[in-house]
Structure formats: structure tokens, C-alpha cells
N, C-alpha and C positions, 0 to 999 in steps of 0.2 A: 690644428692639424699637426701631425708629428714631424713632418719633414719640410716645413715651409722654408727653413733656412737654406735648403739646397735647391729650391726652385729657381731656374733661370727666369727672371721676371718678365722677359719678353713674351713668354707663353700667354700671358694675360691678354695681349692684344689679339690673339687668335680668335677670341670670343667675338670680336667685332665683325669677323667674317660672316657669322650667322645673322648679323643685323643689317647686312647690305644685300639688297635684292639682287644685284649683279655686280660683284666686286670687279670682275674682269672688265666689264664695260666701263665702270666709273674710273678705272685707272689705265685704260688702254693707251691713251695718248702719252701719259706720263711714263708708263712702262717701256714704251718704244724709245724714249729719250734717255733712260737711266741705265747705267751699267749694273752688273750684278752687285758690285761693291757698294754702289750708291743705294741700291734697294735695301741691302742688309743694314747699312748704316741708318737709313731712314726708318726702318722697322724698329731698331733699337731706340733711336731718338724719340720715336712716337710714344714710347712708354712714359716719357716725361712731359712731352708736349700735348699728348692726347690726340694727335693727328689721326684721322680715320683712314686715309688713302693707303698707307703702307700695308695694311692688313690684306689688301688685294694682291700683294706680291707672293702670298702663300697659296699653294695648291690645296684647296679644301678637300679634294678627293684622294690625295696621296700625301700624307705627311708623317714621316717616320721619326719617332721621338726616341732619343737615347739618354735623355735626362730620366734616370730611373725612378724619380719621385713623381713623374707625370705619366698619365695614361697615354697610349698611342693615339694618333689622330687628334681630333678636336674633343673627344670625350674626356670628361673629368676636369676640364679647365674651369667649369663653373664653381667647383669647390675651392679652387685657388682664388678666383675673383671674390668669392664670398668672404674670404679671410684676408683680403688685402688690407694693409694698414690704412687708417683713416687719413693720414697725411700724405698718402700716395708714395711714390718712389722716385729715385733719381737714377739716370742711366747716361753715362758719358763714355763715348767711344774715344779711346786714347790713340789706338792704332788700327788701321784697316788695310787688309791685303786681299788680293784676288789671284787665284791659281786655277785657270781653266774653269771648271764648273763649281769650284769651291770658293767661298769667301770666309776668311777667318779674322776675327776681331778681338782686340784686347780692350776690355771694358771695365769701367769702375761703376759699381752699382751701390745703391743704398736701398735695400729692400729687406725688411726684417733684420736690419743691421748692415753695416758697410761690407761689401764683398769685392774681391778681385776676381776677374773671370776671363776666360777665353770662350767665345762662341764660334762654332763652325756651322756654316750653312752649305748645303748642296742644292744646286739648281738643275732643273730640267725644263727646257723650252721657256726659259725666262721666269720660272716660278720656283719658289723654295719648296723642296720635297723632303728634306731631311735635316736634322739638327743634332749636334753634339755640343756639350759644354763641360767646363770644369770650373768650380768655384771654391774660394777659400776666404777666410776672414782677412780683413785688412789689418796689418800689423804696424808696429812702430818701425822707423827706419832701421836698416841693418847696421852692423858695426862700422861700415864705411859711410854711413849717413844717407844711403840711397833708399828710395821707396820702391814699392812694387810697380810703380807706373812711370817714374821719371826716366830720363835718358833720351837717346836719339829716336826720332820719328821719321826722318826723311828717307824715302825709298829711292835707292840708286842702283846702278849696275843691273838693269833689267836683262841685259844680254848674258849675265852670269847666273841667272836663276837656276838652271839645271846643274851647273857645276857646284854652286853653293849648297843645293839640296843634297847632292852626292857627298860633299864634304861633311855636312852635319849628320847625315845618315851613318856614315862610316864612324864618326866620333861617338855617336850614341851606341853603335854596335860594338866597337872595339874597346872603348874606355868605360862607358857606363854599364854595358851589358856583360862584356867579357872580362872586365877588370884589367885591361892591358894599359896600366898607368904609365908605362915606359913610352907609350906613343902619344902622350897628352900634348907635347909640344909640336907634334905633327899637325894638330888641329887647332889648338888655342895659341894665340899670340902671347908669349911669355912676358912681353914688355907692356902689354895693354889688355887687361881683361876686367871689364866693368861688370860687377855683380849686383843683381837686384833681388836675389833670394834673401828673405828676411833675416836669416841666421848666419849668413856667410859674408865675409869681407872680400874686397876686391883682390884681384891677382891670383896667381897660382898658389901663393902662400896661404891665402884665405881658403881656397878650395882644399888644399892639402890639410890644413888644420881641421876643417870640418870632417873630412874623411877619417882623420886620425881619431877625432872625438867619437865618431860613430863606432869605430873598431874597438876603442878602449872601453866603451860602455855597452858593448854587446848589442848595438843598434843596427838596423838593417837599412841599406840603401841599394836596392836590387831592381834592375831593369830586366824583365823577362822577354818582352816582345814589343816591338814598335809597330803600331797598327797603321799609322798614317804620317806622311811627310809632305808638308805643303810649303810653298815659298813664293815670294815675289821679290826679285832683285836681291838685295843684301839681307833680307829677313827670311828666316826659315823656322817653321813651327813643327815640332814632332809630338806625336800622341803615342804614349807608351803605357804599358801595363807592368806592374811589378809589386814589390813589397817595400814598406817604409817603416822606420821607427821600431816598434815592437813586433813587426811582421805583418802590419795591416796591409790588406789587399788594396792597392791604390791605382789611380790613373795619374800619370805624369804628363802635363802639358808644358813643354819647354820651348821658349822663343829665343832664337839666337840671331845676333847680327854679325855678319861676316864682312871683313874688310881686307882686301888684298890677299884673299885666299886663306885667311885665318879667322877663327871666332874671336870677337873682341867684346861682346856684350851678351848678357843672359838675363832673361826673366822667366819665372815659372809659376805654375799653380799646381798644387798637389791635393787631390781629393780622395778620401776613402770611398771604396765601392761597397755598398750595402750588401748583406747576404741576399741570395736569390729570393728567399721567402718574403722580402720586403719590396721587391721590384713591383712597380706599377705598370710596366710593359715588358714584353718578352724580346725586345730588340737588343738588349745588352748595352753595356756602357760604350762599346767600341763598334 
């Protein structure tokens, strides 16, 4: 298949739903006990463990797919399963967060090659009804020796979720979208900024050097629209649309950690958006 490398591998488990006579009944007791976050994590982990129960957390009658390489609903997943690698795949949830009806996960995959990913699930009445994702190749550590996955994981400051989401939304709008770099220290801690982007070093100096390189080489780093801002405590994820590099149409998934009212850590996944003629569903990337 042409686009196997951009399939979020969790979609394979959806095929299990058709093999269960009554998935809602078989998982009723478990579903009552698990949070939305726990359900989403269990679903991802079942890719590696082969557990059947998590498939019942998905609504088989309403499942909106935003991975553009996958047909909507349950249709088309048989093609994916038929082309699964013989040695299976790995799926490790590094970070998991819940924001009302949404769960967003930072995941390390090995599925037709190692991938860094963010998966977002939307729930209705305890069932998953919608999915978005962004995937990229796993790279070598960045100039500061950091990977796409290491760094802080502890969720704190739950009472500051709304304020942290507002801070990050303003940063993306003012600095990344509108280019108001004079405001950067209003949002980022100039004394502590830990960077996990594969090409950028820590600190404002590292970020500045990257922006300078892009400008000098005629490369694009453009944020046009932020579609979604999700958060739990000190972590905030933004989902944005823009252009990157040679002007490729991309989705930016940026995860920020906030400490004492300033951004202190950043992870991201950037993925090109295929032309509409290649889409396998009509739901769009966002």
C-alpha cells in the first residue's frame, strides 16, 4: 500500500469490533470503572498486547476518522490489516492527558518503521467517536542531546489548566502565527526552555538560531490557523495548520509544558498533509 507509513497503527484494532458479538456487553463492567484516559491508553497498548477488550471502547456506529490515509468508519481497515508486518508492531504511551471529552496521547510507535506520534480521541457517552493524529519519523537526538520523547511527564497544577491553555494559545497566535518575536519572553522562560524538536537546541538562543537559519535559506515556518487547544494542568497541546520548509502544507502538533506562568519545555510532531486527491476520507485533517 502506498501510505502505510502514515497509518496510525491503532486503527487495526478496530477490526476486532466486528469479531465481537456484543462488544458493549463484554466490556460494560470495565467501561464503568475506567476513565476516558484509561480507555484510550488501553486501546493503544492493546496493539502490542493483543488484548481484545479495548476494541469495545469505540463506537462502531459513529467513528469519524481524520487520518487521511484511512477510510471513514470501519471500512477499509481490512486492507491495513492485510498489510501488517509479520513481526507485528510496538506501541508505547509516553504521556497521556484528558481534557473534558478529549484524550490526547504522546506515543512511540514501531509500525513500518519507528514513529513519534500524537493521537487525539473524542468521546461521547463513554465511547470513542472521533480520532485525529500526527506522525513523523523518529530521529537522532537534537543538538542538546534530547529526544522526541524524554523530559518531564508529571502532571501538576490542575487548577491552572485554563490559564495555561490561554497562555499557550496566545503564544502560538502572537509569536508563531503573527511573528511578534518581541513578545517571546512574555510567554517563554528565558532562563529555562527545554527543546525536544529534533533540529533545535535548548533555550531562546537555540530557537533564535533555528528561525535565523530558516530566514537565511528561504525556508518557511508559518502557522496559519490553530484548530484545537487541549490541556491538563501544566501540559498543553495545540493543533495548528500552516506551511513548513519549502512551503509544504502541514499539521503542527505542539506540546508545551508550563511552569509558573511561562513555557519551559516543548515537543512537536510535524506532518505533511497530502493533496485532497489522495484522501481516503472527506473529514479533513482537522
